[in-house]
Biopython code that builds the backbone (N, CA, C, O; Angstrom):
import numpy as np
from Bio.PDB.StructureBuilder import StructureBuilder

atoms = [
    (1, "MET", "N", (9.143, -20.690, 38.627)),
    (1, "MET", "CA", (8.080, -21.439, 38.017)),
    (1, "MET", "C", (8.588, -22.153, 36.761)),
    (1, "MET", "O", (8.213, -23.297, 36.507)),
    (2, "ASP", "N", (9.427, -21.493, 35.987)),
    (2, "ASP", "CA", (9.944, -22.100, 34.764)),
    (2, "ASP", "C", (10.833, -23.308, 35.063)),
    (2, "ASP", "O", (10.772, -24.309, 34.350)),
    (3, "ASN", "N", (11.653, -23.222, 36.104)),
    (3, "ASN", "CA", (12.499, -24.356, 36.472)),
    (3, "ASN", "C", (11.653, -25.554, 36.885)),
    (3, "ASN", "O", (11.975, -26.690, 36.537)),
    (4, "ILE", "N", (10.585, -25.312, 37.615)),
    (4, "ILE", "CA", (9.701, -26.391, 38.049)),
    (4, "ILE", "C", (9.033, -27.022, 36.831)),
    (4, "ILE", "O", (8.948, -28.246, 36.736)),
    (5, "ALA", "N", (8.558, -26.197, 35.902)),
    (5, "ALA", "CA", (7.912, -26.715, 34.695)),
    (5, "ALA", "C", (8.899, -27.519, 33.853)),
    (5, "ALA", "O", (8.551, -28.586, 33.347)),
    (6, "GLU", "N", (10.111, -27.026, 33.698)),
    (6, "GLU", "CA", (11.107, -27.742, 32.908)),
    (6, "GLU", "C", (11.451, -29.081, 33.554)),
    (6, "GLU", "O", (11.552, -30.098, 32.868)),
    (7, "GLY", "N", (11.628, -29.080, 34.863)),
    (7, "GLY", "CA", (11.926, -30.333, 35.558)),
    (7, "GLY", "C", (10.798, -31.339, 35.440)),
    (7, "GLY", "O", (11.046, -32.532, 35.269)),
    (8, "PHE", "N", (9.572, -30.877, 35.528)),
    (8, "PHE", "CA", (8.410, -31.767, 35.410)),
    (8, "PHE", "C", (8.359, -32.398, 34.020)),
    (8, "PHE", "O", (8.065, -33.585, 33.882)),
    (9, "GLU", "N", (8.643, -31.609, 33.007)),
    (9, "GLU", "CA", (8.594, -32.112, 31.631)),
    (9, "GLU", "C", (9.684, -33.127, 31.327)),
    (9, "GLU", "O", (9.590, -33.844, 30.331)),
    (10, "ARG", "N", (10.703, -33.205, 32.151)),
    (10, "ARG", "CA", (11.765, -34.192, 31.937)),
    (10, "ARG", "C", (11.277, -35.616, 32.199)),
    (10, "ARG", "O", (11.928, -36.582, 31.803)),
    (11, "ALA", "N", (10.128, -35.742, 32.868)),
    (11, "ALA", "CA", (9.472, -37.039, 33.102)),
    (11, "ALA", "C", (10.329, -38.004, 33.911)),
    (11, "ALA", "O", (10.249, -39.218, 33.729)),
    (12, "SER", "N", (11.136, -37.468, 34.790)),
    (12, "SER", "CA", (11.977, -38.278, 35.667)),
    (12, "SER", "C", (11.917, -37.676, 37.064)),
    (12, "SER", "O", (12.126, -36.475, 37.237)),
    (13, "ARG", "N", (11.633, -38.502, 38.049)),
    (13, "ARG", "CA", (11.537, -38.011, 39.428)),
    (13, "ARG", "C", (12.828, -37.333, 39.856)),
    (13, "ARG", "O", (12.795, -36.251, 40.443)),
    (14, "LEU", "N", (13.963, -37.958, 39.571)),
    (14, "LEU", "CA", (15.240, -37.390, 40.023)),
    (14, "LEU", "C", (15.570, -36.077, 39.316)),
    (14, "LEU", "O", (16.094, -35.155, 39.939)),
    (15, "GLU", "N", (15.269, -35.988, 38.033)),
    (15, "GLU", "CA", (15.502, -34.725, 37.336)),
    (15, "GLU", "C", (14.551, -33.649, 37.853)),
    (15, "GLU", "O", (14.936, -32.488, 37.989)),
    (16, "PHE", "N", (13.316, -34.036, 38.139)),
    (16, "PHE", "CA", (12.355, -33.089, 38.688)),
    (16, "PHE", "C", (12.857, -32.550, 40.022)),
    (16, "PHE", "O", (12.794, -31.347, 40.274)),
    (17, "ILE", "N", (13.357, -33.441, 40.874)),
    (17, "ILE", "CA", (13.896, -33.014, 42.172)),
    (17, "ILE", "C", (15.067, -32.052, 41.960)),
    (17, "ILE", "O", (15.197, -31.064, 42.683)),
    (18, "ASN", "N", (15.913, -32.336, 40.979)),
    (18, "ASN", "CA", (17.036, -31.455, 40.688)),
    (18, "ASN", "C", (16.555, -30.052, 40.301)),
    (18, "ASN", "O", (17.091, -29.053, 40.781)),
    (19, "PHE", "N", (15.559, -29.984, 39.447)),
    (19, "PHE", "CA", (15.047, -28.681, 39.025)),
    (19, "PHE", "C", (14.297, -27.976, 40.155)),
    (19, "PHE", "O", (14.285, -26.747, 40.217)),
    (20, "LEU", "N", (13.676, -28.740, 41.042)),
    (20, "LEU", "CA", (13.077, -28.119, 42.227)),
    (20, "LEU", "C", (14.174, -27.468, 43.067)),
    (20, "LEU", "O", (13.975, -26.387, 43.621)),
    (21, "GLY", "N", (15.331, -28.126, 43.159)),
    (21, "GLY", "CA", (16.466, -27.549, 43.871)),
    (21, "GLY", "C", (16.932, -26.252, 43.237)),
    (21, "GLY", "O", (17.296, -25.307, 43.937)),
    (22, "ILE", "N", (16.922, -26.207, 41.913)),
    (22, "ILE", "CA", (17.291, -24.976, 41.216)),
    (22, "ILE", "C", (16.278, -23.885, 41.529)),
    (22, "ILE", "O", (16.654, -22.739, 41.776)),
    (23, "ALA", "N", (14.989, -24.237, 41.521)),
    (23, "ALA", "CA", (13.944, -23.261, 41.840)),
    (23, "ALA", "C", (14.090, -22.747, 43.271)),
    (23, "ALA", "O", (13.894, -21.562, 43.539)),
    (24, "LYS", "N", (14.438, -23.659, 44.192)),
    (24, "LYS", "CA", (14.645, -23.261, 45.591)),
    (24, "LYS", "C", (15.828, -22.298, 45.692)),
    (24, "LYS", "O", (15.788, -21.329, 46.450)),
    (25, "GLY", "N", (16.874, -22.575, 44.924)),
    (25, "GLY", "CA", (18.021, -21.670, 44.882)),
    (25, "GLY", "C", (17.645, -20.298, 44.348)),
    (25, "GLY", "O", (18.159, -19.280, 44.811)),
    (26, "SER", "N", (16.750, -20.278, 43.377)),
    (26, "SER", "CA", (16.275, -19.004, 42.836)),
    (26, "SER", "C", (15.536, -18.199, 43.895)),
    (26, "SER", "O", (15.606, -16.970, 43.901)),
    (27, "CYS", "N", (14.830, -18.880, 44.788)),
    (27, "CYS", "CA", (14.182, -18.171, 45.905)),
    (27, "CYS", "C", (15.239, -17.463, 46.749)),
    (27, "CYS", "O", (15.044, -16.323, 47.171)),
    (28, "GLY", "N", (16.340, -18.133, 46.987)),
    (28, "GLY", "CA", (17.430, -17.518, 47.738)),
    (28, "GLY", "C", (18.002, -16.309, 47.026)),
    (28, "GLY", "O", (18.330, -15.305, 47.658)),
    (29, "GLU", "N", (18.123, -16.403, 45.712)),
    (29, "GLU", "CA", (18.605, -15.259, 44.937)),
    (29, "GLU", "C", (17.663, -14.069, 45.062)),
    (29, "GLU", "O", (18.111, -12.935, 45.234)),
    (30, "VAL", "N", (16.369, -14.321, 44.976)),
    (30, "VAL", "CA", (15.396, -13.228, 45.086)),
    (30, "VAL", "C", (15.481, -12.589, 46.463)),
    (30, "VAL", "O", (15.415, -11.366, 46.584)),
    (31, "LYS", "N", (15.627, -13.408, 47.508)),
    (31, "LYS", "CA", (15.734, -12.848, 48.861)),
    (31, "LYS", "C", (16.974, -11.960, 48.973)),
    (31, "LYS", "O", (16.933, -10.912, 49.616)),
    (32, "SER", "N", (18.065, -12.376, 48.352)),
    (32, "SER", "CA", (19.279, -11.559, 48.353)),
    (32, "SER", "C", (19.048, -10.233, 47.625)),
    (32, "SER", "O", (19.474, -9.177, 48.092)),
    (33, "GLN", "N", (18.373, -10.299, 46.486)),
    (33, "GLN", "CA", (18.079, -9.090, 45.731)),
    (33, "GLN", "C", (17.124, -8.177, 46.491)),
    (33, "GLN", "O", (17.190, -6.954, 46.365)),
    (34, "MET", "N", (16.241, -8.775, 47.275)),
    (34, "MET", "CA", (15.322, -7.973, 48.084)),
    (34, "MET", "C", (16.085, -7.161, 49.129)),
    (34, "MET", "O", (15.731, -6.016, 49.408)),
    (35, "TYR", "N", (17.129, -7.752, 49.703)),
    (35, "TYR", "CA", (17.948, -6.997, 50.665)),
    (35, "TYR", "C", (18.587, -5.794, 49.979)),
    (35, "TYR", "O", (18.656, -4.707, 50.553)),
    (36, "ARG", "N", (19.055, -5.996, 48.744)),
    (36, "ARG", "CA", (19.632, -4.880, 48.007)),
    (36, "ARG", "C", (18.602, -3.787, 47.769)),
    (36, "ARG", "O", (18.887, -2.600, 47.929)),
    (37, "ALA", "N", (17.394, -4.208, 47.383)),
    (37, "ALA", "CA", (16.325, -3.235, 47.136)),
    (37, "ALA", "C", (15.972, -2.474, 48.410)),
    (37, "ALA", "O", (15.706, -1.273, 48.362)),
    (38, "LEU", "N", (15.967, -3.159, 49.539)),
    (38, "LEU", "CA", (15.694, -2.507, 50.820)),
    (38, "LEU", "C", (16.810, -1.532, 51.163)),
    (38, "LEU", "O", (16.544, -0.393, 51.550)),
    (39, "ASP", "N", (18.050, -1.968, 51.024)),
    (39, "ASP", "CA", (19.198, -1.107, 51.344)),
    (39, "ASP", "C", (19.241, 0.149, 50.475)),
    (39, "ASP", "O", (19.663, 1.210, 50.935)),
    (40, "GLN", "N", (18.806, 0.030, 49.230)),
    (40, "GLN", "CA", (18.820, 1.170, 48.301)),
    (40, "GLN", "C", (17.553, 2.031, 48.401)),
    (40, "GLN", "O", (17.436, 3.051, 47.721)),
    (41, "GLY", "N", (16.615, 1.616, 49.248)),
    (41, "GLY", "CA", (15.402, 2.395, 49.454)),
    (41, "GLY", "C", (14.330, 2.206, 48.393)),
    (41, "GLY", "O", (13.409, 3.016, 48.286)),
    (42, "PHE", "N", (14.446, 1.128, 47.599)),
    (42, "PHE", "CA", (13.447, 0.866, 46.561)),
    (42, "PHE", "C", (12.166, 0.264, 47.120)),
    (42, "PHE", "O", (11.104, 0.369, 46.507)),
    (43, "VAL", "N", (12.269, -0.367, 48.286)),
    (43, "VAL", "CA", (11.082, -0.919, 48.953)),
    (43, "VAL", "C", (11.113, -0.518, 50.424)),
    (43, "VAL", "O", (12.179, -0.347, 51.016)),
    (44, "ALA", "N", (9.943, -0.375, 50.988)),
    (44, "ALA", "CA", (9.836, -0.039, 52.413)),
    (44, "ALA", "C", (10.006, -1.307, 53.240)),
    (44, "ALA", "O", (9.841, -2.418, 52.734)),
    (45, "GLN", "N", (10.332, -1.133, 54.501)),
    (45, "GLN", "CA", (10.564, -2.272, 55.394)),
    (45, "GLN", "C", (9.351, -3.206, 55.455)),
    (45, "GLN", "O", (9.507, -4.427, 55.434)),
    (46, "ASN", "N", (8.140, -2.633, 55.531)),
    (46, "ASN", "CA", (6.945, -3.481, 55.627)),
    (46, "ASN", "C", (6.729, -4.289, 54.342)),
    (46, "ASN", "O", (6.319, -5.448, 54.403)),
    (47, "GLU", "N", (7.004, -3.683, 53.176)),
    (47, "GLU", "CA", (6.915, -4.425, 51.908)),
    (47, "GLU", "C", (7.945, -5.549, 51.874)),
    (47, "GLU", "O", (7.645, -6.675, 51.475)),
    (48, "PHE", "N", (9.155, -5.224, 52.298)),
    (48, "PHE", "CA", (10.223, -6.214, 52.357)),
    (48, "PHE", "C", (9.812, -7.387, 53.238)),
    (48, "PHE", "O", (9.959, -8.544, 52.846)),
    (49, "ASN", "N", (9.297, -7.087, 54.427)),
    (49, "ASN", "CA", (8.922, -8.141, 55.371)),
    (49, "ASN", "C", (7.867, -9.077, 54.784)),
    (49, "ASN", "O", (7.957, -10.295, 54.934)),
    (50, "GLU", "N", (6.870, -8.500, 54.118)),
    (50, "GLU", "CA", (5.806, -9.304, 53.519)),
    (50, "GLU", "C", (6.344, -10.192, 52.400)),
    (50, "GLU", "O", (6.058, -11.389, 52.350)),
    (51, "LEU", "N", (7.119, -9.597, 51.514)),
    (51, "LEU", "CA", (7.673, -10.364, 50.397)),
    (51, "LEU", "C", (8.654, -11.429, 50.873)),
    (51, "LEU", "O", (8.657, -12.551, 50.367)),
    (52, "TYR", "N", (9.481, -11.071, 51.844)),
    (52, "TYR", "CA", (10.461, -12.023, 52.359)),
    (52, "TYR", "C", (9.751, -13.222, 52.977)),
    (52, "TYR", "O", (10.172, -14.362, 52.781)),
    (53, "ALA", "N", (8.687, -12.973, 53.717)),
    (53, "ALA", "CA", (7.921, -14.063, 54.329)),
    (53, "ALA", "C", (7.303, -14.965, 53.255)),
    (53, "ALA", "O", (7.253, -16.184, 53.418)),
    (54, "GLU", "N", (6.837, -14.366, 52.168)),
    (54, "GLU", "CA", (6.270, -15.161, 51.064)),
    (54, "GLU", "C", (7.332, -16.074, 50.459)),
    (54, "GLU", "O", (7.067, -17.245, 50.187)),
    (55, "TYR", "N", (8.528, -15.540, 50.251)),
    (55, "TYR", "CA", (9.595, -16.354, 49.673)),
    (55, "TYR", "C", (10.087, -17.420, 50.654)),
    (55, "TYR", "O", (10.509, -18.498, 50.234)),
    (56, "GLU", "N", (10.036, -17.135, 51.927)),
    (56, "GLU", "CA", (10.367, -18.159, 52.927)),
    (56, "GLU", "C", (9.364, -19.314, 52.854)),
    (56, "GLU", "O", (9.752, -20.481, 52.903)),
    (57, "ARG", "N", (8.070, -18.984, 52.736)),
    (57, "ARG", "CA", (7.034, -20.018, 52.619)),
    (57, "ARG", "C", (7.198, -20.808, 51.324)),
    (57, "ARG", "O", (7.055, -22.030, 51.314)),
    (58, "LEU", "N", (7.497, -20.106, 50.237)),
    (58, "LEU", "CA", (7.693, -20.777, 48.957)),
    (58, "LEU", "C", (8.880, -21.733, 49.024)),
    (58, "LEU", "O", (8.786, -22.876, 48.578)),
    (59, "SER", "N", (9.973, -21.276, 49.569)),
    (59, "SER", "CA", (11.168, -22.105, 49.699)),
    (59, "SER", "C", (10.894, -23.330, 50.569)),
    (59, "SER", "O", (11.330, -24.433, 50.240)),
    (60, "ALA", "N", (10.186, -23.144, 51.660)),
    (60, "ALA", "CA", (9.846, -24.269, 52.542)),
    (60, "ALA", "C", (8.920, -25.251, 51.834)),
    (60, "ALA", "O", (9.051, -26.462, 52.010)),
    (61, "GLY", "N", (7.988, -24.742, 51.037)),
    (61, "GLY", "CA", (7.091, -25.612, 50.283)),
    (61, "GLY", "C", (7.839, -26.448, 49.258)),
    (61, "GLY", "O", (7.565, -27.637, 49.096)),
    (62, "ILE", "N", (8.775, -25.829, 48.573)),
    (62, "ILE", "CA", (9.588, -26.557, 47.594)),
    (62, "ILE", "C", (10.406, -27.632, 48.310)),
    (62, "ILE", "O", (10.494, -28.762, 47.830)),
    (63, "ALA", "N", (11.000, -27.291, 49.446)),
    (63, "ALA", "CA", (11.793, -28.255, 50.208)),
    (63, "ALA", "C", (10.926, -29.432, 50.662)),
    (63, "ALA", "O", (11.367, -30.580, 50.608)),
    (64, "SER", "N", (9.715, -29.159, 51.102)),
    (64, "SER", "CA", (8.809, -30.227, 51.524)),
    (64, "SER", "C", (8.457, -31.136, 50.358)),
    (64, "SER", "O", (8.405, -32.356, 50.508)),
    (65, "PHE", "N", (8.215, -30.540, 49.196)),
    (65, "PHE", "CA", (7.897, -31.321, 48.006)),
    (65, "PHE", "C", (9.088, -32.192, 47.613)),
    (65, "PHE", "O", (8.912, -33.351, 47.236)),
    (66, "MET", "N", (10.296, -31.641, 47.699)),
    (66, "MET", "CA", (11.505, -32.411, 47.396)),
    (66, "MET", "C", (11.638, -33.595, 48.351)),
    (66, "MET", "O", (11.957, -34.706, 47.928)),
    (67, "ASN", "N", (11.396, -33.356, 49.633)),
    (67, "ASN", "CA", (11.469, -34.441, 50.616)),
    (67, "ASN", "C", (10.457, -35.531, 50.310)),
    (67, "ASN", "O", (10.768, -36.719, 50.395)),
    (68, "TYR", "N", (9.240, -35.123, 49.952)),
    (68, "TYR", "CA", (8.206, -36.092, 49.592)),
    (68, "TYR", "C", (8.656, -36.938, 48.399)),
    (68, "TYR", "O", (8.557, -38.165, 48.427)),
    (69, "LEU", "N", (9.147, -36.279, 47.362)),
    (69, "LEU", "CA", (9.569, -37.011, 46.164)),
    (69, "LEU", "C", (10.767, -37.911, 46.442)),
    (69, "LEU", "O", (10.872, -38.992, 45.864)),
    (70, "ASN", "N", (11.666, -37.482, 47.315)),
    (70, "ASN", "CA", (12.819, -38.313, 47.665)),
    (70, "ASN", "C", (12.413, -39.595, 48.382)),
    (70, "ASN", "O", (13.114, -40.603, 48.291)),
    (71, "LYS", "N", (11.309, -39.567, 49.080)),
    (71, "LYS", "CA", (10.817, -40.748, 49.797)),
    (71, "LYS", "C", (9.873, -41.590, 48.943)),
    (71, "LYS", "O", (9.499, -42.694, 49.338)),
    (72, "SER", "N", (9.495, -41.085, 47.799)),
    (72, "SER", "CA", (8.507, -41.732, 46.941)),
    (72, "SER", "C", (9.140, -42.816, 46.068)),
    (72, "SER", "O", (10.320, -42.746, 45.722)),
    (73, "ASN", "N", (8.343, -43.802, 45.725)),
    (73, "ASN", "CA", (8.783, -44.841, 44.791)),
    (73, "ASN", "C", (8.437, -44.492, 43.349)),
    (73, "ASN", "O", (8.742, -45.255, 42.432)),
    (74, "ILE", "N", (7.809, -43.356, 43.148)),
    (74, "ILE", "CA", (7.436, -42.927, 41.798)),
    (74, "ILE", "C", (8.711, -42.694, 40.987)),
    (74, "ILE", "O", (9.616, -41.988, 41.433)),
    (75, "LYS", "N", (8.774, -43.281, 39.813)),
    (75, "LYS", "CA", (9.953, -43.133, 38.971)),
    (75, "LYS", "C", (9.788, -42.044, 37.929)),
    (75, "LYS", "O", (10.774, -41.441, 37.506)),
    (76, "GLY", "N", (8.575, -41.785, 37.514)),
    (76, "GLY", "CA", (8.336, -40.859, 36.425)),
    (76, "GLY", "C", (8.196, -41.613, 35.121)),
    (76, "GLY", "O", (8.619, -42.764, 35.018)),
    (77, "GLN", "N", (7.619, -40.990, 34.147)),
    (77, "GLN", "CA", (7.322, -41.628, 32.872)),
    (77, "GLN", "C", (8.581, -42.150, 32.175)),
    (77, "GLN", "O", (8.550, -43.222, 31.570)),
    (78, "LYS", "N", (9.678, -41.412, 32.252)),
    (78, "LYS", "CA", (10.898, -41.787, 31.531)),
    (78, "LYS", "C", (11.445, -43.146, 31.983)),
    (78, "LYS", "O", (11.959, -43.909, 31.165)),
    (79, "PHE", "N", (11.336, -43.450, 33.283)),
    (79, "PHE", "CA", (11.943, -44.676, 33.807)),
    (79, "PHE", "C", (10.915, -45.649, 34.374)),
    (79, "PHE", "O", (11.282, -46.608, 35.054)),
    (80, "ARG", "N", (9.667, -45.421, 34.110)),
    (80, "ARG", "CA", (8.566, -46.205, 34.689)),
    (80, "ARG", "C", (8.695, -47.695, 34.368)),
    (80, "ARG", "O", (8.432, -48.524, 35.239)),
    (81, "ASN", "N", (9.086, -48.053, 33.166)),
    (81, "ASN", "CA", (9.107, -49.457, 32.755)),
    (81, "ASN", "C", (10.474, -50.129, 32.881)),
    (81, "ASN", "O", (10.636, -51.278, 32.471)),
    (82, "ARG", "N", (11.437, -49.439, 33.432)),
    (82, "ARG", "CA", (12.774, -50.031, 33.600)),
    (82, "ARG", "C", (12.794, -50.913, 34.831)),
    (82, "ARG", "O", (12.172, -50.611, 35.849)),
    (83, "GLN", "N", (13.508, -51.990, 34.715)),
    (83, "GLN", "CA", (13.665, -52.914, 35.841)),
    (83, "GLN", "C", (14.922, -52.512, 36.633)),
    (83, "GLN", "O", (15.893, -52.018, 36.060)),
    (84, "PRO", "N", (14.888, -52.733, 37.964)),
    (84, "PRO", "CA", (16.065, -52.351, 38.781)),
    (84, "PRO", "C", (17.310, -53.132, 38.459)),
    (84, "PRO", "O", (18.355, -52.907, 39.070)),
]
sb = StructureBuilder()
sb.init_structure("model")
sb.init_model(0)
sb.init_chain("A")
sb.init_seg("    ")
for serial, (resi, resn, name, xyz) in enumerate(atoms, 1):
    if name == "N":
        sb.init_residue(resn, " ", resi, " ")
    sb.init_atom(name, np.array(xyz, "f"), 0.0, 1.0, " ", f" {name:<3s}", serial, name[0])
structure = sb.get_structure()
């Protein structure tokens, strides 16, 4: 959430997309840590499955948002008035 907020505050579509990529990478890190927690017995299989599915949905949502922004002509406040 913090990476998404920081990217949004940069007021640039491309920087926002970059920070969304960082947030998506963080989802991957959490999924990796969840495997460790499962292997060490800190979470039960059913808890793992539920949480893993949530992070899969979150990651897919971030990817969809990135794709949308990549196809968008929106420049963001920082570059809104610049000419090509």
